[in-house]
LUMMI-208114 format. One record per atom (N, C-alpha, C, O): x, y, z. Coordinates in nm, 4 decimals. Layout:
N
ATOM          X          Y          Z
ATOM          X          Y          Z
...
END
This chain:
160
ATOM          X          Y          Z
ATOM    -2.6104     3.2147    -6.9797
ATOM    -2.6084     3.1261    -6.8183
ATOM    -2.7134     3.2600    -6.8409
ATOM    -2.7300     3.3343    -6.9376
ATOM    -2.7836     3.2541    -6.6891
ATOM    -2.8891     3.2884    -6.6001
ATOM    -2.7969     3.3051    -6.4866
ATOM    -2.7305     3.2088    -6.4483
ATOM    -2.7860     3.4464    -6.4171
ATOM    -2.7473     3.4817    -6.2776
ATOM    -2.8502     3.5808    -6.2446
ATOM    -2.8958     3.6742    -6.3104
ATOM    -2.8902     3.5126    -6.0580
ATOM    -2.9901     3.5701    -5.9860
ATOM    -2.9167     3.7119    -5.9774
ATOM    -2.8005     3.7100    -6.0179
ATOM    -2.9528     3.8031    -5.9431
ATOM    -2.9231     3.9377    -5.9021
ATOM    -2.8140     3.9045    -5.7814
ATOM    -2.7307     3.9895    -5.8130
ATOM    -2.7593     3.8416    -5.6690
ATOM    -2.7362     3.8110    -5.5830
ATOM    -2.6049     3.7116    -5.6461
ATOM    -2.4928     3.7231    -5.5966
ATOM    -2.6202     3.6554    -5.7114
ATOM    -2.4685     3.5697    -5.7777
ATOM    -2.4266     3.6280    -5.8521
ATOM    -2.3324     3.5790    -5.9144
ATOM    -2.4880     3.8068    -5.8970
ATOM    -2.4109     3.8592    -6.0042
ATOM    -2.3148     3.9611    -5.9006
ATOM    -2.1928     3.9767    -5.9051
ATOM    -2.4421     4.0414    -5.7803
ATOM    -2.2676     4.0972    -5.6547
ATOM    -2.2222     4.0157    -5.6047
ATOM    -2.1137     4.0334    -5.5493
ATOM    -2.2748     3.9114    -5.6028
ATOM    -2.1529     3.8356    -5.5523
ATOM    -2.0267     3.7543    -5.6004
ATOM    -1.9569     3.6927    -5.5199
ATOM    -2.0078     3.7565    -5.6999
ATOM    -1.9370     3.6812    -5.8418
ATOM    -1.8801     3.8538    -5.8721
ATOM    -1.7636     3.8585    -5.9114
ATOM    -1.9227     3.9353    -5.8631
ATOM    -1.8740     4.0130    -5.9706
ATOM    -1.7399     4.0681    -5.8714
ATOM    -1.6287     4.0387    -5.9152
ATOM    -1.7443     4.1310    -5.7658
ATOM    -1.5651     4.1642    -5.7105
ATOM    -1.3978     3.9970    -5.7451
ATOM    -1.2797     3.9762    -5.7728
ATOM    -1.5314     3.9358    -5.7108
ATOM    -1.4368     3.7917    -5.7403
ATOM    -1.3744     3.7868    -5.8995
ATOM    -1.2758     3.7184    -5.9267
ATOM    -1.4449     3.8677    -5.9976
ATOM    -1.4601     3.8166    -6.0998
ATOM    -1.3022     3.9169    -6.1147
ATOM    -1.1977     3.8837    -6.1706
ATOM    -1.3335     4.0390    -6.0461
ATOM    -1.2711     4.1426    -6.0425
ATOM    -1.1384     4.1516    -6.0174
ATOM    -1.0533     4.2236    -6.0697
ATOM    -1.1264     4.0349    -5.8934
ATOM    -0.9998     3.9963    -5.8301
ATOM    -0.9119     3.8226    -5.9786
ATOM    -0.8025     3.7784    -6.0137
ATOM    -0.9690     3.8134    -5.9884
ATOM    -0.9232     3.6553    -6.0970
ATOM    -0.8743     3.7889    -6.2084
ATOM    -0.7521     3.7975    -6.2205
ATOM    -0.9349     3.8642    -6.2675
ATOM    -0.8262     3.9542    -6.3460
ATOM    -0.7356     4.0284    -6.2899
ATOM    -0.7099     4.1105    -6.3780
ATOM    -0.6888     4.0457    -6.2249
ATOM    -0.6556     4.1205    -6.1059
ATOM    -0.4648     4.0308    -6.0986
ATOM    -0.3465     4.0637    -6.0909
ATOM    -0.5661     3.8853    -6.1094
ATOM    -0.3897     3.7946    -6.0714
ATOM    -0.4358     3.6911    -6.1823
ATOM    -0.4683     3.5739    -6.1631
ATOM    -0.4320     3.7551    -6.2936
ATOM    -0.4038     3.6767    -6.4428
ATOM    -0.2757     3.6776    -6.4751
ATOM    -0.2305     3.5764    -6.5287
ATOM    -0.1854     3.7955    -6.4493
ATOM    -0.0420     3.8083    -6.5086
ATOM     0.0301     3.6773    -6.4472
ATOM     0.1210     3.6215    -6.5087
ATOM    -0.0171     3.6314    -6.3197
ATOM     0.0777     3.5358    -6.2852
ATOM     0.1215     3.4376    -6.3090
ATOM     0.0443     3.3420    -6.3018
ATOM     0.3029     3.4042    -6.3591
ATOM     0.2590     3.2863    -6.4358
ATOM     0.2503     3.1610    -6.3770
ATOM     0.2698     3.1383    -6.2576
ATOM     0.2244     3.0898    -6.4518
ATOM     0.2223     2.8779    -6.3972
ATOM     0.0877     2.8987    -6.2644
ATOM     0.0922     2.8454    -6.1536
ATOM    -0.0430     3.0052    -6.3245
ATOM    -0.1371     2.9914    -6.2314
ATOM    -0.3044     2.9466    -6.2220
ATOM    -0.3860     3.0224    -6.2745
ATOM    -0.3253     2.8913    -6.1919
ATOM    -0.4619     2.7767    -6.2175
ATOM    -0.6051     2.8817    -6.1803
ATOM    -0.6083     2.9807    -6.1072
ATOM    -0.6666     2.8467    -6.2243
ATOM    -0.8042     2.9279    -6.2394
ATOM    -0.8196     2.8935    -6.0887
ATOM    -0.7437     2.9513    -6.0109
ATOM    -0.9081     2.8071    -6.0409
ATOM    -0.9301     2.7384    -5.9361
ATOM    -0.8109     2.6114    -5.8436
ATOM    -0.7253     2.5338    -5.8860
ATOM    -0.8666     2.6464    -5.6933
ATOM    -0.7742     2.5966    -5.5892
ATOM    -0.9668     2.5141    -5.5269
ATOM    -1.0748     2.5726    -5.5180
ATOM    -0.9285     2.3517    -5.4949
ATOM    -1.0652     2.3190    -5.5027
ATOM    -1.0663     2.2431    -5.3474
ATOM    -1.0380     2.1261    -5.3216
ATOM    -1.1238     2.3899    -5.2226
ATOM    -1.0963     2.3262    -5.1103
ATOM    -1.2254     2.2666    -5.0729
ATOM    -1.3216     2.3411    -5.0914
ATOM    -1.2593     2.1094    -5.0079
ATOM    -1.3246     1.9731    -5.0529
ATOM    -1.2672     1.9305    -4.8843
ATOM    -1.1506     1.9510    -4.8504
ATOM    -1.3635     1.8740    -4.7984
ATOM    -1.3360     1.7427    -4.7249
ATOM    -1.2587     1.6519    -4.7883
ATOM    -1.2414     1.6430    -4.9099
ATOM    -1.2051     1.5734    -4.6882
ATOM    -1.1294     1.4574    -4.7143
ATOM    -1.2566     1.3327    -4.7386
ATOM    -1.2472     1.2348    -4.8126
ATOM    -1.3589     1.3661    -4.6634
ATOM    -1.4573     1.2091    -4.7390
ATOM    -1.5407     1.2233    -4.8804
ATOM    -1.6184     1.1393    -4.9257
ATOM    -1.4914     1.4026    -4.9634
ATOM    -1.5656     1.3930    -5.0423
ATOM    -1.4180     1.3519    -5.1983
ATOM    -1.4210     1.3792    -5.3183
ATOM    -1.3612     1.3134    -5.1526
ATOM    -1.2502     1.3170    -5.2507
ATOM    -1.2944     1.2817    -5.3933
ATOM    -1.2760     1.3296    -5.5051
ATOM    -1.3910     1.1295    -5.3176
ATOM    -1.3992     1.0654    -5.4665
ATOM    -1.5136     1.0910    -5.5133
ATOM    -1.5444     1.0549    -5.6269
ATOM    -1.5992     1.1600    -5.4310
ATOM    -1.7454     1.1793    -5.4845
ATOM    -1.7948     1.3576    -5.5366
ATOM    -1.7816     1.4017    -5.6508
ATOM    -1.8427     1.4220    -5.4358
ATOM    -1.8676     1.5535    -5.4890
ATOM    -1.7361     1.6390    -5.5100
ATOM    -1.7484     1.7613    -5.5021
ATOM    -1.6550     1.6041    -5.5270
ATOM    -1.5261     1.7007    -5.4954
ATOM    -1.4681     1.6661    -5.6630
ATOM    -1.4105     1.7190    -5.7581
ATOM    -1.5217     1.5559    -5.6242
ATOM    -1.4312     1.4800    -5.7796
ATOM    -1.5154     1.5536    -5.9293
ATOM    -1.4954     1.6084    -6.0376
ATOM    -1.6388     1.4951    -5.8180
ATOM    -1.7464     1.5715    -5.9605
ATOM    -1.7139     1.6941    -6.0242
ATOM    -1.6795     1.7054    -6.1419
ATOM    -1.7304     1.8132    -5.9156
ATOM    -1.7219     1.9009    -5.9228
ATOM    -1.5945     1.9089    -6.0473
ATOM    -1.6151     1.9112    -6.1686
ATOM    -1.4645     1.9123    -5.9806
ATOM    -1.3226     1.8783    -6.0669
ATOM    -1.3599     1.8230    -6.2143
ATOM    -1.2966     1.8767    -6.3052
ATOM    -1.4192     1.7599    -6.2378
ATOM    -1.4382     1.6812    -6.3314
ATOM    -1.5563     1.7831    -6.4770
ATOM    -1.5541     1.7920    -6.5997
ATOM    -1.6424     1.8388    -6.3638
ATOM    -1.7190     1.9699    -6.4776
ATOM    -1.6479     2.0328    -6.4617
ATOM    -1.6335     2.0531    -6.5822
ATOM    -1.5891     2.0834    -6.4266
ATOM    -1.5203     2.2442    -6.4144
ATOM    -1.3366     2.2087    -6.5802
ATOM    -1.2997     2.2790    -6.6744
ATOM    -1.2921     2.0892    -6.5331
ATOM    -1.1481     2.0236    -6.5799
ATOM    -1.2367     2.0355    -6.7758
ATOM    -1.1890     2.1007    -6.8688
ATOM    -1.3455     1.9650    -6.7802
ATOM    -1.4431     1.9858    -6.8704
ATOM    -1.4922     2.1033    -6.9359
ATOM    -1.5313     2.0952    -7.0524
ATOM    -1.4950     2.2503    -6.8512
ATOM    -1.5615     2.3324    -6.9334
ATOM    -1.4356     2.4343    -6.9576
ATOM    -1.4551     2.5481    -7.0002
ATOM    -1.2759     2.3733    -6.9205
ATOM    -1.1897     2.4191    -6.9504
ATOM    -1.1890     2.5058    -6.8344
ATOM    -1.2206     2.6239    -6.8484
ATOM    -1.1634     2.4696    -6.7463
ATOM    -1.1617     2.5170    -6.5937
ATOM    -1.0087     2.4725    -6.5478
ATOM    -1.0159     2.3496    -6.5439
ATOM    -0.8698     2.5120    -6.5101
ATOM    -0.7384     2.4798    -6.4516
ATOM    -0.8361     2.4104    -6.3392
ATOM    -0.9554     2.4256    -6.3655
ATOM    -0.8138     2.3525    -6.2441
ATOM    -0.7824     2.3383    -6.1509
ATOM    -0.7106     2.2526    -6.0401
ATOM    -0.6627     2.1452    -6.0767
ATOM    -0.6970     2.2943    -5.8921
ATOM    -0.5538     2.2895    -5.8327
ATOM    -0.6442     2.2002    -5.7097
ATOM    -0.6910     2.2637    -5.6152
ATOM    -0.6693     2.0124    -5.7213
ATOM    -0.7101     1.9233    -5.6854
ATOM    -0.6174     1.8419    -5.5773
ATOM    -0.5443     1.7816    -5.6558
ATOM    -0.5868     1.8135    -5.4833
ATOM    -0.4948     1.7568    -5.4287
ATOM    -0.4727     1.6164    -5.4654
ATOM    -0.3703     1.5574    -5.4997
ATOM    -0.6290     1.5662    -5.4451
ATOM    -0.6124     1.4644    -5.5201
ATOM    -0.5236     1.4062    -5.6108
ATOM    -0.4864     1.2893    -5.6004
ATOM    -0.4738     1.5124    -5.7342
ATOM    -0.3944     1.5297    -5.8487
ATOM    -0.2440     1.5673    -5.8550
ATOM    -0.1410     1.5257    -5.9081
ATOM    -0.2878     1.6753    -5.7670
ATOM    -0.1804     1.7540    -5.7348
ATOM    -0.1011     1.7554    -5.6839
ATOM    -0.0084     1.8257    -5.7240
ATOM    -0.0831     1.6561    -5.5282
ATOM    -0.0059     1.6322    -5.4434
ATOM     0.0602     1.5007    -5.4667
ATOM    -0.0118     1.4400    -5.5461
ATOM     0.1651     1.4275    -5.4341
ATOM     0.2106     1.3942    -5.5086
ATOM     0.3089     1.3085    -5.4233
ATOM     0.4097     1.3662    -5.3826
ATOM     0.2865     1.1441    -5.3838
ATOM     0.3431     1.0220    -5.3088
ATOM     0.4835     1.1179    -5.2734
ATOM     0.5663     1.1624    -5.3529
ATOM     0.4770     1.1322    -5.1194
ATOM     0.5845     1.1933    -5.0876
ATOM     0.6559     1.2881    -5.0000
ATOM     0.7493     1.3048    -4.9215
ATOM     0.4887     1.3744    -5.1014
ATOM     0.5880     1.5219    -5.0651
ATOM     0.5353     1.5837    -5.0039
ATOM     0.4154     1.5746    -5.0302
ATOM     0.5569     1.6572    -4.9196
ATOM     0.4624     1.7192    -4.7769
ATOM     0.3189     1.8181    -4.8408
ATOM     0.3124     1.8828    -4.9454
ATOM     0.2152     1.7988    -4.7333
ATOM     0.1387     1.7883    -4.8072
ATOM     0.0428     1.9432    -4.8127
ATOM    -0.0226     2.0013    -4.8992
ATOM     0.0846     1.9728    -4.6409
ATOM     0.0443     2.0991    -4.6583
ATOM     0.1506     2.2685    -4.6870
ATOM     0.1227     2.3868    -4.6673
ATOM     0.3129     2.1762    -4.7573
ATOM     0.3748     2.2631    -4.8134
ATOM     0.2976     2.3010    -4.9555
ATOM     0.2834     2.4196    -4.9854
ATOM     0.2471     2.1922    -5.0440
ATOM     0.1565     2.1455    -5.1833
ATOM     0.0267     2.2736    -5.1743
ATOM    -0.0164     2.3591    -5.2517
ATOM    -0.0084     2.2216    -5.0095
ATOM    -0.1498     2.3474    -5.0198
ATOM    -0.0980     2.4087    -4.9984
ATOM    -0.0225     2.3893    -5.0937
ATOM    -0.0323     2.5268    -4.9244
ATOM     0.0340     2.6425    -4.9560
ATOM     0.0307     2.6748    -5.0699
ATOM    -0.0724     2.7354    -5.0994
ATOM     0.1122     2.6579    -5.1619
ATOM     0.1567     2.6650    -5.2905
ATOM     0.0918     2.6891    -5.4075
ATOM     0.1159     2.7632    -5.5028
ATOM    -0.0399     2.5729    -5.3688
ATOM    -0.1783     2.5672    -5.4113
ATOM    -0.2293     2.6940    -5.4271
ATOM    -0.2411     2.7769    -5.5173
ATOM    -0.2483     2.6856    -5.3426
ATOM    -0.2928     2.8375    -5.2862
ATOM    -0.2781     2.9425    -5.3154
ATOM    -0.3563     3.0372    -5.3245
ATOM    -0.1256     2.9266    -5.3401
ATOM    -0.0844     3.0474    -5.4103
ATOM    -0.0745     3.0928    -5.5230
ATOM    -0.0672     3.2104    -5.5588
ATOM    -0.0741     2.9664    -5.6027
ATOM    -0.0865     2.9881    -5.7845
ATOM    -0.2059     2.9073    -5.8030
ATOM    -0.2166     2.7940    -5.8500
ATOM    -0.3254     3.0159    -5.7404
ATOM    -0.4225     2.9721    -5.7909
ATOM    -0.5058     3.1574    -5.8210
ATOM    -0.4719     3.2629    -5.7674
ATOM    -0.6018     3.1369    -5.9092
ATOM    -0.6521     3.2582    -5.9424
ATOM    -0.7956     3.2863    -5.7726
ATOM    -0.7792     3.3636    -5.6782
ATOM    -0.8718     3.2268    -5.7877
ATOM    -0.9449     3.1789    -5.6614
ATOM    -0.9911     3.0961    -5.6448
ATOM    -0.9993     3.0269    -5.7462
ATOM    -1.0668     3.0244    -5.4951
ATOM    -1.0405     2.9577    -5.4285
ATOM    -1.2505     2.9388    -5.3624
ATOM    -1.3272     3.0157    -5.3044
ATOM    -1.2643     2.7731    -5.4246
ATOM    -1.3694     2.7261    -5.4097
ATOM    -1.4307     2.6595    -5.3004
ATOM    -1.3601     2.5604    -5.2818
ATOM    -1.5481     2.6596    -5.1956
ATOM    -1.4757     2.5906    -5.1321
ATOM    -1.6079     2.5287    -5.1157
ATOM    -1.7034     2.5911    -5.0695
ATOM    -1.6163     2.3465    -5.1716
ATOM    -1.7210     2.2999    -5.1573
ATOM    -1.7906     2.2441    -5.0048
ATOM    -1.7717     2.1607    -4.9162
ATOM    -1.8556     2.3212    -5.0330
ATOM    -1.9395     2.3324    -4.8807
ATOM    -2.0504     2.1530    -4.7877
ATOM    -2.1684     2.1623    -4.7539
ATOM    -1.9981     2.0713    -4.7775
ATOM    -2.1091     1.9766    -4.7699
ATOM    -2.0956     1.9731    -4.5699
ATOM    -2.0613     2.0569    -4.4865
ATOM    -2.1467     1.8203    -4.5626
ATOM    -2.2486     1.7842    -4.4466
ATOM    -2.0556     1.7625    -4.3562
ATOM    -2.0289     1.7924    -4.2398
ATOM    -1.9562     1.7023    -4.4637
ATOM    -1.8078     1.6402    -4.4505
ATOM    -1.7509     1.7248    -4.4236
ATOM    -1.6613     1.7194    -4.3394
ATOM    -1.7972     1.8709    -4.5103
ATOM    -1.7081     1.9848    -4.4601
ATOM    -1.7257     2.0650    -4.3177
ATOM    -1.6498     2.1026    -4.2284
ATOM    -1.8510     2.0702    -4.3417
ATOM    -1.9119     2.0513    -4.2094
ATOM    -1.8161     1.9902    -4.0391
ATOM    -1.7979     2.0436    -3.9297
ATOM    -1.7947     1.9164    -4.0724
ATOM    -1.7768     1.8019    -3.9515
ATOM    -1.6097     1.8805    -3.9306
ATOM    -1.5588     1.9239    -3.8272
ATOM    -1.5474     1.8764    -4.0894
ATOM    -1.4112     1.8729    -4.1080
ATOM    -1.4005     2.0317    -3.9787
ATOM    -1.3665     2.0237    -3.8607
ATOM    -1.4242     2.1051    -4.0219
ATOM    -1.4178     2.2386    -4.0112
ATOM    -1.4328     2.2343    -3.8222
ATOM    -1.3312     2.2570    -3.7565
ATOM    -1.5304     2.2120    -3.7700
ATOM    -1.4493     2.1622    -3.6179
ATOM    -1.3944     2.0984    -3.6101
ATOM    -1.3687     2.0615    -3.4955
ATOM    -1.3530     2.0553    -3.6828
ATOM    -1.1916     1.9469    -3.5958
ATOM    -1.1486     1.9458    -3.6498
ATOM    -1.1064     1.8471    -3.7102
ATOM    -1.1131     2.1312    -3.6802
ATOM    -0.9952     2.1634    -3.7772
ATOM    -0.8471     2.1436    -3.7874
ATOM    -0.7374     2.1823    -3.7470
ATOM    -0.9133     2.0561    -3.8694
ATOM    -0.7848     1.9526    -3.9761
ATOM    -0.7323     2.0587    -4.1175
ATOM    -0.7869     2.1656    -4.1445
ATOM    -0.6302     2.0060    -4.1848
ATOM    -0.6619     2.0684    -4.2787
ATOM    -0.7442     2.1242    -4.3331
ATOM    -0.7254     2.2445    -4.3152
ATOM    -0.8491     2.1029    -4.4062
ATOM    -0.9425     2.2361    -4.4070
ATOM    -1.0116     2.3470    -4.3786
ATOM    -1.0947     2.4167    -4.4368
ATOM    -0.9730     2.3468    -4.3049
ATOM    -1.0113     2.4263    -4.1791
ATOM    -0.8562     2.5251    -4.1891
ATOM    -0.8265     2.5993    -4.0954
ATOM    -0.8125     2.5193    -4.2501
ATOM    -0.6524     2.5333    -4.2671
ATOM    -0.6399     2.6712    -4.4312
ATOM    -0.5964     2.7771    -4.4764
ATOM    -0.7173     2.5529    -4.4487
ATOM    -0.6931     2.6147    -4.5974
ATOM    -0.8745     2.6931    -4.6029
ATOM    -0.9342     2.5936    -4.6439
ATOM    -0.9310     2.7492    -4.5947
ATOM    -1.0183     2.7926    -4.6055
ATOM    -0.9577     2.9426    -4.4790
ATOM    -0.9722     3.0644    -4.4894
ATOM    -0.8948     2.8633    -4.3774
ATOM    -0.8577     3.0425    -4.2875
ATOM    -0.7456     3.1339    -4.4469
ATOM    -0.7565     3.2517    -4.4809
ATOM    -0.6735     3.0532    -4.4951
ATOM    -0.6158     3.1573    -4.6218
ATOM    -0.7084     3.1612    -4.6976
ATOM    -0.7064     3.2842    -4.7027
ATOM    -0.7871     3.1363    -4.7604
ATOM    -0.8213     3.1757    -4.8341
ATOM    -0.9880     3.2503    -4.8021
ATOM    -1.0488     3.2897    -4.9016
ATOM    -1.0591     3.2675    -4.6547
ATOM    -1.0631     3.3551    -4.6181
ATOM    -1.0343     3.5520    -4.6164
ATOM    -1.0944     3.6589    -4.6278
ATOM    -0.8945     3.4909    -4.5925
ATOM    -0.8465     3.5997    -4.5489
ATOM    -0.7927     3.6804    -4.6905
ATOM    -0.7848     3.8033    -4.6891
ATOM    -0.7629     3.6157    -4.7910
ATOM    -0.7390     3.6434    -4.9518
ATOM    -0.8862     3.7139    -5.0080
ATOM    -0.8414     3.8063    -5.0758
ATOM    -0.9863     3.7199    -5.0148
ATOM    -1.1508     3.7569    -5.0379
ATOM    -1.1498     3.7101    -5.1655
ATOM    -1.2309     3.7580    -5.2448
ATOM    -1.0360     3.5840    -5.2186
ATOM    -1.0485     3.4750    -5.3631
ATOM    -1.1781     3.3753    -5.3328
ATOM    -1.1337     3.2620    -5.3513
ATOM    -1.3024     3.3667    -5.2988
ATOM    -1.3666     3.2851    -5.2398
ATOM    -1.5254     3.2722    -5.2945
ATOM    -1.6118     3.3591    -5.2833
ATOM    -1.5375     3.1599    -5.3472
ATOM    -1.6439     3.1498    -5.3197
ATOM    -1.7919     3.0049    -5.2847
ATOM    -1.8447     2.9621    -5.3873
ATOM    -1.8284     2.9621    -5.1867
ATOM    -1.8958     2.8694    -5.1602
ATOM    -1.9678     2.8301    -5.2131
ATOM    -2.0590     2.8958    -5.2634
ATOM    -1.9491     2.6645    -5.2247
ATOM    -2.0737     2.6259    -5.3145
ATOM    -2.1046     2.5253    -5.2582
ATOM    -2.0472     2.4190    -5.2819
ATOM    -2.2193     2.5387    -5.1561
ATOM    -2.2864     2.4357    -5.0773
ATOM    -2.3666     2.3519    -5.1642
ATOM    -2.4261     2.3844    -5.2670
ATOM    -2.3569     2.2042    -5.0895
ATOM    -2.3797     2.0944    -5.1761
ATOM    -2.4606     2.0002    -5.0747
ATOM    -2.4000     1.9895    -4.9680
ATOM    -2.5542     1.9450    -5.0783
ATOM    -2.6460     1.8713    -4.9215
ATOM    -2.6326     1.9356    -4.7959
ATOM    -2.6374     1.8864    -4.6831
ATOM    -2.6192     2.0252    -4.8234
ATOM    -2.6690     2.1315    -4.6578
ATOM    -2.6873     2.2484    -4.7178
ATOM    -2.7029     2.2804    -4.8357
ATOM    -2.6814     2.3240    -4.5891
ATOM    -2.8042     2.4533    -4.6391
ATOM    -2.6509     2.5955    -4.5575
ATOM    -2.5387     2.5705    -4.5135
ATOM    -2.7106     2.7043    -4.5693
ATOM    -2.6145     2.8683    -4.5713
ATOM    -2.6328     2.8360    -4.4129
ATOM    -2.5384     2.8490    -4.3349
ATOM    -2.7774     2.7875    -4.3667
ATOM    -2.8126     2.8299    -4.2216
ATOM    -2.7057     2.7094    -4.1272
ATOM    -2.6444     2.7414    -4.0253
ATOM    -2.7035     2.5637    -4.1926
ATOM    -2.6211     2.4864    -4.0950
ATOM    -2.4337     2.5536    -4.1503
ATOM    -2.3354     2.5191    -4.0847
ATOM    -2.4241     2.6262    -4.2467
ATOM    -2.3223     2.5930    -4.2209
ATOM    -2.2279     2.7548    -4.1372
ATOM    -2.1087     2.7463    -4.1074
ATOM    -2.3207     2.9036    -4.1097
ATOM    -2.3269     2.9871    -4.0215
ATOM    -2.3211     2.9280    -3.8893
ATOM    -2.2881     3.0084    -3.8021
ATOM    -2.3457     2.8010    -3.8475
ATOM    -2.3335     2.7501    -3.7361
ATOM    -2.1933     2.7148    -3.7299
ATOM    -2.1517     2.6584    -3.6287
ATOM    -2.1336     2.7351    -3.8039
ATOM    -1.9897     2.6083    -3.8374
ATOM    -1.9100     2.7041    -3.8054
ATOM    -1.8509     2.7084    -3.6975
ATOM    -1.8946     2.8434    -3.9519
ATOM    -1.8092     2.8939    -3.9890
ATOM    -1.8902     3.0341    -4.0302
ATOM    -1.9439     3.0186    -4.1398
ATOM    -1.9150     3.1707    -3.9719
ATOM    -1.9784     3.2040    -3.9857
ATOM    -1.9919     3.3191    -4.0711
ATOM    -2.0922     3.3659    -4.1250
ATOM    -1.7734     3.3854    -4.0746
ATOM    -1.7292     3.4165    -4.2360
ATOM    -1.7560     3.3577    -4.3681
ATOM    -1.7643     3.4108    -4.4788
ATOM    -1.7718     3.1913    -4.3164
ATOM    -1.7467     3.1540    -4.4934
ATOM    -1.9519     3.1967    -4.4789
ATOM    -1.9861     3.2732    -4.5692
ATOM    -2.0087     3.1767    -4.4324
ATOM    -2.1626     3.1468    -4.3916
ATOM    -2.2616     3.2977    -4.4115
ATOM    -2.3823     3.3139    -4.4290
ATOM    -2.1229     3.4126    -4.3967
ATOM    -2.1769     3.5361    -4.4567
ATOM    -2.1752     3.5519    -4.6148
ATOM    -2.2605     3.6278    -4.6608
ATOM    -2.0850     3.4872    -4.7072
ATOM    -2.0291     3.4870    -4.8077
ATOM    -2.1565     3.4230    -4.9150
ATOM    -2.2169     3.3161    -4.9241
ATOM    -2.1570     3.5259    -4.9717
ATOM    -2.3076     3.4469    -5.0797
ATOM    -2.2230     3.3542    -5.2144
ATOM    -2.1016     3.3715    -5.2252
ATOM    -2.2876     3.2678    -5.3024
ATOM    -2.2393     3.1756    -5.3434
ATOM    -2.3051     3.0826    -5.3616
ATOM    -2.3798     3.0643    -5.2655
ATOM    -2.3165     3.0118    -5.4378
ATOM    -2.3961     2.8727    -5.5553
ATOM    -2.4078     2.7449    -5.4419
ATOM    -2.3212     2.7049    -5.3641
ATOM    -2.5374     2.6999    -5.4606
ATOM    -2.5808     2.6050    -5.4334
ATOM    -2.6494     2.5207    -5.5019
ATOM    -2.7118     2.5591    -5.6008
ATOM    -2.6505     2.3450    -5.4477
ATOM    -2.6361     2.2611    -5.5992
ATOM    -2.8400     2.2593    -5.5453
ATOM    -2.9379     2.2532    -5.6197
ATOM    -2.8342     2.2666    -5.4051
ATOM    -3.0094     2.2939    -5.4579
ATOM    -3.1026     2.3122    -5.5099
ATOM    -3.2114     2.2586    -5.5310
ATOM    -3.0111     2.4598    -5.5466
ATOM    -3.0917     2.5874    -5.6795
ATOM    -3.0598     2.5563    -5.8045
ATOM    -3.1363     2.5821    -5.8974
ATOM    -2.9440     2.4976    -5.8213
ATOM    -2.8638     2.4509    -5.9020
ATOM    -2.7413     2.3375    -5.9511
ATOM    -2.6354     2.3484    -5.8894
ATOM    -2.7492     2.2162    -6.0710
ATOM    -2.7318     2.1068    -6.0483
ATOM    -2.5898     2.1769    -6.0941
ATOM    -2.5727     2.2955    -6.1223
ATOM    -2.4766     2.0527    -6.0935
ATOM    -2.3576     2.0634    -6.0118
ATOM    -2.2859     2.0841    -6.1629
ATOM    -2.1888     2.1556    -6.1875
ATOM    -2.3437     2.0210    -6.2338
ATOM    -2.3122     2.0855    -6.4004
ATOM    -2.3515     2.2117    -6.4109
ATOM    -2.2542     2.2676    -6.4615
ATOM    -2.4828     2.3365    -6.3843
ATOM    -2.4767     2.3982    -6.3896
ATOM    -2.3654     2.5087    -6.3439
ATOM    -2.3046     2.5829    -6.4211
ATOM    -2.3494     2.5030    -6.1786
ATOM    -2.2791     2.4851    -6.1247
ATOM    -2.1402     2.5242    -6.1503
ATOM    -2.1019     2.6360    -6.1157
ATOM    -2.0646     2.4442    -6.2062
ATOM    -1.9562     2.4291    -6.2898
ATOM    -1.9721     2.5124    -6.4080
ATOM    -1.8601     2.5244    -6.4577
ATOM    -2.0442     2.5648    -6.4648
ATOM    -2.0562     2.6488    -6.5919
ATOM    -2.0065     2.7978    -6.5273
ATOM    -1.9073     2.8687    -6.5440
ATOM    -2.1240     2.8063    -6.4481
ATOM    -2.1331     2.9752    -6.4054
ATOM    -1.9825     2.9756    -6.3024
ATOM    -1.9278     3.0839    -6.2811
ATOM    -1.9253     2.8483    -6.2444
ATOM    -1.8126     2.8855    -6.1931
ATOM    -1.6696     2.9345    -6.3301
ATOM    -1.5860     3.0227    -6.3103
ATOM    -1.6796     2.8457    -6.4636
ATOM    -1.6246     2.8909    -6.5098
ATOM    -1.6430     2.9707    -6.5579
ATOM    -1.5358     3.0242    -6.5862
ATOM    -1.7610     3.0498    -6.6087
ATOM    -1.7728     3.1735    -6.6289
ATOM    -1.6985     3.2581    -6.5941
ATOM    -1.6491     3.3540    -6.6533
ATOM    -1.6907     3.2216    -6.4952
ATOM    -1.6357     3.3289    -6.4048
ATOM    -1.4648     3.3877    -6.4009
ATOM    -1.4107     3.4968    -6.4193
ATOM    -1.3988     3.1890    -6.3516
ATOM    -1.2535     3.2415    -6.3692
ATOM    -1.2260     3.2003    -6.5015
ATOM    -1.1029     3.1989    -6.4994
ATOM    -1.2544     3.1712    -6.5975
ATOM    -1.1964     3.1767    -6.7584
ATOM    -1.1626     3.2873    -6.8276
ATOM    -1.2695     3.3213    -6.8782
ATOM    -1.0568     3.3864    -6.8710
ATOM    -1.0029     3.4766    -6.9321
ATOM    -1.0169     3.4840    -7.0822
ATOM    -0.9626     3.5750    -7.1448
END
């Protein structure tokens, strides 16, 4: 796998946090934060690529059982994940402005320094207009690499 120097600088602290959290029992490799509108499209695609690469993913569509409290389940998922990935799409940017559930997930992830943004079908410039804190974090972009390679880089980052 070939990483750019920026990706190395960005992902090294995340890898160190992953290693520190490895001893937590029943922990998932990643928490996938995404817009509700992306759940059947790019979020599902990224989820499937990650799982195919051996990554355990907390994904609301499979981990929140019918009748359970959504916010409480998300809270537990955040605690039981080594790192958070935020799939930044046009739909997520709209959701963040509306201050919905994705905004709450993002706030929790930003507070923990366990966060990798994945920019898909949008730009970092557009992200910074909505969330300067998330936009200030380097991550991965599907404009520079396809979703399969992005998932492979994430898998290498989080699997021990």
